[in-house]
N, C-alpha and C positions, 0 to 999 in steps of 0.2 A: 836500639836508634837512639842518636843524640837529636838534638832540637833542631827542625831545619833551618838552614843560615836563609836570612832578610836579604834579598838581594841590594844591589846599593840603588837598583833604580826604583824598587820599592821603596824601600825609605825615604829616597828626594821625594818620591810621588807625596808621601806623608806631610812632608813638608812642604810643599808647595799645593795649588791649588788643583792638582791632577786626579784626587778623590772628589767625588760628589760634596757639594756644600751646599747648606741651604743659601737660597736668593734671598737678600735683604732687601727691602722695598726702599728704593734710593728716595732720599729726604734734602730738599735743598736747602741749604743755608739763610736764614732771610732778617734782615736785622731790623725789618720793620713788621715785624711776626704778629699776628692778633691770636687773641686768647680769648677764644669763644665758646659761650655756654650755651648750651641746648636745654631747657628745663622740661620735666614732664606738665602741660599742662591740667591744670586743677579746675578750671572754671567754665562754663555752661557747655559741660559735657564733649570737650572738644577734642579732636581723635588727630588731628593735622598734626603733623612736625615741621619746622621750617627747611631743614636741607635733610638729603635722604645719604643712606650710606657711600652713593657713589660720588655725590660732593664733598662729604667728608674726607673719602682717599685723596681729591683731587687738595684740598685745601691742605691735608697734612703732607703731604706730597712736594708742596711748595712753601715747606716751616712753619705753616702755620699750627697753633695748639688747638685741638677741639673736644671740650666737655661734656658729656652728656648723662643726663639724670637716668638712673636706673630705669627702664620701662618708659621712658620717654617716646619711642617709636611706636607700641605695642600696638595704638588704636588706629595706626596706619598701616600693621603689618607690616611693619620693620622692627626687627627683634635686635635687641640688645648686641647678641654675636655679629651681628652683618655691620654694625659700626664699629666693636672692638676691633674687629677684622679688617677694618678699612683705616686702622689708626688712630682712634678715637678713644681717650680715657673714660672709663664708665665709673660714674660716681654715685654712691648708695644712698645721699642725702639731699635736698636741696639747696642748704647749707654750702655746700661745697662746689655744685655749680653756679651758685650765683657767685661766685670768687674771682670769676672770668672779667676780664674788663669788657667783654662785650658780648652782652645778654642776646640774644634771637629768638624769639617766641613768637605764639601768634596772637592769643590775647593780652590784653592789657592787664598789669599787675594787679592782684586782689591782698587783702590786707598782710594777710600769712607771709607773702612774698617781698614786700616793703620792709619784713625783718632781715630777709636775709642777703638782700641787693647791697653791693655795699655804695659807699660815697663817691661823686666821681665817675659810674659807672655807664657806659653806652648803652640805651634798650632801645632795640629795634623791636616793634610790635601793631599790630592794630590799634589805633586808636579808639572805636566804636562811641565817639563823640555823646550820640544822647544818652547811654546808657554812664556815662562819670559826672562827677560832681566836681566843683570847685576844689575841695580839701584834698582830689587826686593828683591836680597839679601842685597845688600848695606843698603836696607831702617832695613828689619830684623836685622840686626847687629847692626845699631844704636839704635835699641829700646831693645838691649840685648835680643831678642827672641828665645825661644828653639827650628826651626821645625824639625817638624819630617815627613816624605814624608810615606804616608800609603803604596805606591804602593814600597819602601824598604824596609818594615822590614818583616824580617824573621820569620819563627816559629823557635822550636828546632831542627827541621830535614835538616834546610836549604831550605824550600818553602817558596813560596811568597803569603801567604794565602789571602791577599784582592787582588790582582792579578788573582790568578787562579778563585777565584769566580766572578769577574767580566768579565774574559776571558769565563766562562761556559756561563754568561747569555749573553754575547758578541755570543759567538757562537753558541748558541742556536737562538739568534733572526734574525742574518744575513739572514739566511735562509726565514724567514719572510718578511725581508726586500725585497731581490732579488725577490720573487715571486710577493710583490707589486710595484714593478719598471720595472716588466717585462711584466705587463697586459696592454691592451688596455687603461684605463682609466687614466692612470699615463704615457701614452706616451711612451709604451715600444713596444715591437715588438709581443705580443699578444701571449707569451708561456706559455704554461702551467708547474711550476716548476718540474720537475721529468718527468715523460712519462705513456704512456697508450699504450694499446695493438694496434700495427702498425703503432704507432708513435715514431721516435728513440728519445732517453731521452734526457735532456738537459743537457749541458756540463758543469761543473763548476770546473773552476781550482781555487787551494788554494794555497796561496803561504805562507811558514813556517808551521811547521809540533809540533806547542805548544797545549795551552789547546783550543785556539779558535778554531784551525782548529781540533780540536778532536771533539769537541761536534759541531761544521760544519760539518765534516766530516757523525755522527749519523747522522744528522737531513737529509742530505742528501741524504744518504745508505736509509732511513726510504722511502724518494720520489720515490726513485728510477732513481735518478742523474746517470749521469755516470760524473765518480770524478777522478783528477789527482791531484797530492798534492806535491810540490816542497818546499826543502828546500835546504839551503846552506851545513846541518850536518846530515852524512848518520846516527849518531846514534840516532837523534830525529826520523827521517824517521821511524828506525826501532821501534823506543818506541812508534809510532803513532801505526803500523799495529799491536804491540802486545796487546796495549788499546784497539782498534778495534775490535779485534780477527778476523779479514778477510782479505782476500788479497785483495789489491787495489793498483792503479797505483801510483808509488812513482818514483819523477827521484831526483837528484841531481841538483840544476840550472845552468845549463849553457846557455848562450843564443840564441842557435839554435831553442833545445830541448822548450825551453819555448817558445821560441816565435812564434814556432809552434801551441803549443798547445793554445796560447791564443789567436791566428789569428782564430782559430774553436770555441773559447768557448761564450756561451750565459752569463756564470757568472763569476767574477774574484774576489776572495777576497783575501785581502793582510792584515796578519796576520804575517809578520815578526817580530819576537823578536826585541829589541831596543838593540843594544851594545853599551856599554858605553853612554846610557841615549839618544841616536841617533837610531830611523830604518835604516836599509840597504835599499838604496833606487834601487830593482831590474829592474824596467818597467820604460823605458825611454819614451818620445814623441813621436819617430817613431815607438816603439812597439805597442804603444795606437793607430798611425793613422794608422797601419794591421790590426785593432778590426772590427767587422762587426759593421753597426752603428744600433744603439740600446741595442748594449752591457753592462751590468751593473757591472760598479765598485763600491766594497763597499773595502774603506780603513781602514781597524777595525785601523791601526796601524799611524793612522793621528796625535792621541794625541803626540806621540813620534816623529813626523817628517813625517811619512808616505812612503810608500815603491813605489809610483806610483811617475814620474816627475812630471805629469799633475795635480798632487790630489794639492787642496786648501782645510782648515778648512771650515765645513758649519756648521748650527745650525740644531735644531729640527724645527724651524720655517720655515729656506728655507732649507733644506737638500741635495737638489740636483744642477747640473749644468752640461750641457755636451760643452764636449770638445773633436772635430772630431766627434761629432753624437755620443760619446761614454757618457751615462749616469753614472755619478759620484758622488756616496753619501759618505760623508767625514765628518761625526757627531764624534766630538771622544768620548762623553758621550754617548753611544748607550745606555748601561746600566738603562741609565735613563729613556730612553721609558717606560721600566716595574718598575718603580721606587719604587713600593712596595716591590714586590721581592728581588730588588736590596738593598732597605734600612734594609731589614730583613736580607739579606744574612751581610751586612756591620755591623751591629749591634749583628750579632751571632759572628762575629769575636774580634769586640771592647770588648762585655761584658767583658768574662773572665778576658783580661789584666788590663782592667780597676780596677777591684775587687783584682787581684794581684797588682796593683800598689796600692792601699789601703792599703792592708795588708803588703805592704813591706816595707812603708814608703813613698812614694810619687815618683813622674815622674824622679827626681836625684836618686833615689836609683835603681827606675825599669832599668834605662839607663845603671849604673854600675852593676847592680847583671846579667843581661839576654846580652850578646854579638849579639842577635839575635833580640832583641830590640834596641840595641846603632846604629845597620847595617841603622836604619829608620832616623837617628838625621843626618842630613845635615846642621843645623847652632847650636851653642851650646852660648847661654850667649855673643855674640856680637863677635863671629867666626866661619868662615865655616869650617865645618868639612867633607865635602865629595870632594874626589881629584878627579870627574870627574864632577865637578859644576867647581873647582876651577881652571882645566885645559882650560875648555870651555870657561871660562870670565876672565882668566890672573888672579886670583885672590889668596893668599894666604890663608892656610890654618892650621888646627893643626890637628892631630890625634889624635881620641878620646883614640883609646887605649892605647897610652901613656902618657896619662893624666890616663887612668882606672891603669896603671903601676904605674904611682908617688903614687897614692891613696893607692895603695896597700904597 
């Protein structure tokens, strides 16, 4: 028998789209495309990543290019193949990822990373001012890097969206940490967090009445703890009571009232808001000496200097130390304990303004078009632009708003 004849219809189908074909992801052409680099974090046992694969997919669809260093998302349980499938380019070395024009990371640069970043790059990361020295800003300015601190970025109504998101996570997590170190296996006093019938509830003192305090208070109320909240400002205490929606013990900080409360407490959470980049120190070593052995201190403000005189920075690998038999937990990046959730929260905030940046014409245009975004800029093309940093390190600075006025 001869070869079967191919019908004209079948031949035509082969030449058209009637045969099944692979579906291609639609990618917009964008003349203001961003070139974003996501490096793997190498400092402070940081597990978070600034963008999730879902966010990367949206950015790529809008014409932007994203480079992800191999393993950058592993700590947050976002494997490389998810980023690759989202359209990101997976690169094997930090040098390759730092070729991007916009570096988006969680922690500030460390020495070895300064060797990779290109001149004129934009860096968006945490600032963590108390952990930095004057030389850090000198090096940024020498490389003419535009530095944007994510804890300084405001939203359109004057809030600090990334600070609030990370504070919500920290506030929800501190009670889990407290329960962990009150237990016998971790050298604690063997106390249940909260209370049960016939047994007095755990006494918790919270210093500060911001977002961390709000979420820690909600969690503490949920387990039936005895809570006392202290702050330097009455309006913050009023706002906290309104947010919680029920009556609770609040007090303005004064040494006698606070000293008595912490001497009886089982857990003390330090969550004082930073003032001019530095948290106020409200608990002295003498006050710590009055605490019961086995009391748990969690200094959430340690990344801004801490509010306990006895505090010193610790890591997730070695999170606690004892001072006068009081357990101190002073890890600066508490949200990294729940890195998957924290990364999703960061990504939800970064994605909209990255998309807007691409639409508006790039980072430079974004800075000048939005004063709320401009407030996050602390270095700009070789010049310090944050007066708090300038005052702290006795450096010269320029006010970006003046440059904006000149531009107009």
